[in-house]
N, C-alpha and C positions, 0 to 999 in steps of 0.2 A: 287497224283495231285488233286487239288481242282476241283470239278465237278459242272458244270452248264448246263442248257438245255433250249430249247424252247419246250413248250408243247402245243399241239393243236390237232385238227382233222378236216381237213387234216393238215399235217405239212411237208410233203416231199419237197414241193416247197420252203420252207422258206430260205431266204438268211441270217438269223440271225447267223448261225454258221460261215459263211464267214466273217461277220462283227465283231463278238465278238473275233474270233481268230486273226483277223488283229489288233484289239485293243490290245489284249494280247501281240502280238509280238512287237508292237510299244512301249508299256509301260514296257516291261520286266516282265510281269506277267505270272506265270506258272499256267495254268488251262486247263481243258478239257471241251469242249462245244459240245453238241450233240442235236439231235432231239428226242423228245419223243412223240410217237403217243398214245394218251389215248383213250380208248373206250368211246363212248358218255355217257355211264352210269358208267364210271370207273375213273373219274378224281381224286377223293380223294384217291382211292386205288393206282393209279399210282404215285401220289405225295408221298404217304407214303413209297412206295417201293424205290423211289428216295432218300428220306431222310435216310432210313436205309442203303443205299449204299453210304452215306457220301455226298449227294447232298447239295449244299450251296445256290443255287439261280436258279430261273426260270423266263424266259420270258413266258407270257401266251397269247395265241392267240385264235381265234375263235374255238369253241363257249364257252370257259371256263372262261371268265373274271368275270362274276358274281359269279361263283362258287369259284374262287380264292378270291374274296372279302369276301365271307362267310367263307372261310377257314382261312383267316388271323385273328389272335388274336389281332394284333396291326396294325394300318393303318395310312398312312400319311393324311394330310389335303386334298391333291388333290385327293387321292383315295376316301376319304369320300365325296368330292364334286361330283366326277364322279359316285360314288356307284359301282365302278368296279375296278379291279386290273389287270394290265398287267405285273406286276413285283412282284416277291416274293423273300424275302431274309430271310434265316434261322438265327434266333437269339438265338441259343442254345437249346431252348425247345419250340419254337413257330415260326410261320411265321409272318414277317412284310410285309404288302402289300402296294404297291405304284402304281401310275398311271403316267407313263412318257409320254403318248401320247400328252398331251397338251403342255408340255415343248418342245417336239420334233417338233410339228408343228409350234409353235411360233418361235423357234430358226431357223427353216428352212425358214420361211417367212421373218423374219427380218434380219438374218445374211447372209444366202445363197442367197436369192432372192432379198434382199434390199428393201423389202416392209415396209411401215409404216402402223401400225394398228390404232394407236391413231388418233382420230378425223375422222375416215372413216366409211363408211357404209359397213357392213359385213353381208353376208347371208350364213347360213349353211343349206344345203339341207339334211334332215334326222334328226331323233330325237332318234335314238337308242344308243347302247353302244358306237359307234365311236363318235357320236356327244356329248354325255355326257362326254367323255374323253377329249375333247378339248374346250368345251364351257367356262369353268371357266378360263382357261389360256388365252383365247381370251379376255374375259372381263377384266382381269387384265391389259391388254394393253390399256385400255380406248378407245375403239371404240366409234364413235358417236352413233352407233346403232348396235346391234347384233340381227338379225332376224333369227328365226328358222322356217323352213317350212317343213312339212312332210305330206305324203299322209293321214296318220291317224292323224288328227289335234289334237286329245286329247293328244297324246304323246308329241307333240310340246308344248302344254299348260302346261303339267306336268313338262317338262324340264325347261321352262321359269319360272314357279312358284318356282321351286327349287333354281334358281339362281338369282331371282329378286333383292335380297339385294346386289348383287355383282356388279351390273352395269345395263346399259340400254339394257336389253334383252326383246324380245317380241316374241310371237308365231304369225306367219303370215299364214293364210290360203293360199293355193296355188293360188286360184283365186284372192286374194287381191294383189298379186305381180304385176299384170298388171299395167303398167304405172310407176312402181318404177325402180330405177337403183341402182346398188351396185358397190363398188370399188373392193371388194374381194368376190368371190363366191366359197364356199368350198363344194365339194360333199362328204357327209358322209353316202351315201346310198350304197346298194350293187349293184346298177345298173352299176357301173364301171366294174363288173365282166361279164356283158353280152356282146352282140354283137352290140347293138345300144340303143339309148334312145328312148323310145316309143314316137311317134308323139303326140304332144299336152300335154305331161306330165307337162312341165313347160312353162310359158308364154314367149313370144318373147321379145327381147330388154331389157333384165335385166342388161346388162353390161354397166357401165358408161365408159366414155372416159378413156383409159389407164388402164382398169380394168384387174385384174388377175383372171383366173379360176384355181382352185387348187383341185386336186383329191387325196383323201387319199389313193386310190388304186395305186399301182405302177405296171408298165409293161414295156416291152421292145419296145412297140409301143404305139401310142396314144390311150388312153382308150376311150370308147364310150362317156363318159362325156366330155372329152377334145376335141374330134372331134365335138361334138355338140356345145361346147363353141366357138370353132374357127368359125364354121358356123354362130354363133350368133354375132360374132364381137368382141370377147374377144381379147384384145391387147396382153396379155401374158398368157401362160399356163404352168402348172407344175404338175407333178404327185407326189405321196407320197414317192418316194425313199429317198429324203432328210429327210423327217419326220422319216422314218424307221431308218435311220442311226443316226439321232440326238436323238431319244428316246432310241435307243440301247446304245448310249454313256452315257445317263443319268442313265440307268440301270447299266452299267459298273461302273460308279462312285459310285452308291449306294453299290454295292457289294465289290469293291476293294479300294475305297477311292482315285482313280486316274481318272482324266478326260482326255480321249484321244482326239487327234486331229482328227476331222471327215473328213477333206479335202482329205487326201490320200485315204480313204476308198471310198468316193464318186467317185473319179477319177478311182479307181480300178473297181468299179461296172458299171460305165458309162463313159468310157474313152472319148467318143465323145461329152459328154455334151448333153443338151437338155432334153425335157420331154418325 
């Protein structure tokens, strides 16, 4: 049976096996999908062992996306743009690297949540690997402006410079956000994993009327960022479960050549709906 896996550290919490196995059942594809816990200093060795055991594809999560990019001999344009890979596909004698995060978040925003990105003001909080993975795809939707704000401003400048030819992207110092409002604010920082947003980290009144707050982190309860956003007046909130499912579908399509319906999987993982 064809073998696939999610590789990361940690990885025990991942919902990817549930998602990919559901896609396989729905599309009549016979495959095995598992979790691979790689030592922090043993990513390449773990991948090599996987290949030798007839592994055909990997989803890559924290903290190995940059190492996956370096390992891939062939890369998609969106992986090149992000300079990181979250998906690897074995091509006979080498790995093809892709980044499906951007496609996942755009599909979740536009199809599942009914948001329009074109002509709107979008703010991404964070400038690390998660932000790099989605910025190019957001620009392709033609926002009026895409602002990148990060505690280390130099990283925001670097990301904006990398993508400045692709659309209206700019690096915004956190202090400069005061008095500005955005239609979509996306949290691409690790703060969603904590217990609360530190007081004063971000300015007040960033949300325009009917604005959406979107957290790339997914959880069974409101994340700290989404709770902060509600307190700040965001009209709508959503976490990253839809993105997780949509980017997984993109990976599945890359591996198997079949695009699965994501709706049933979303209802399976969150039967009650909501963020």
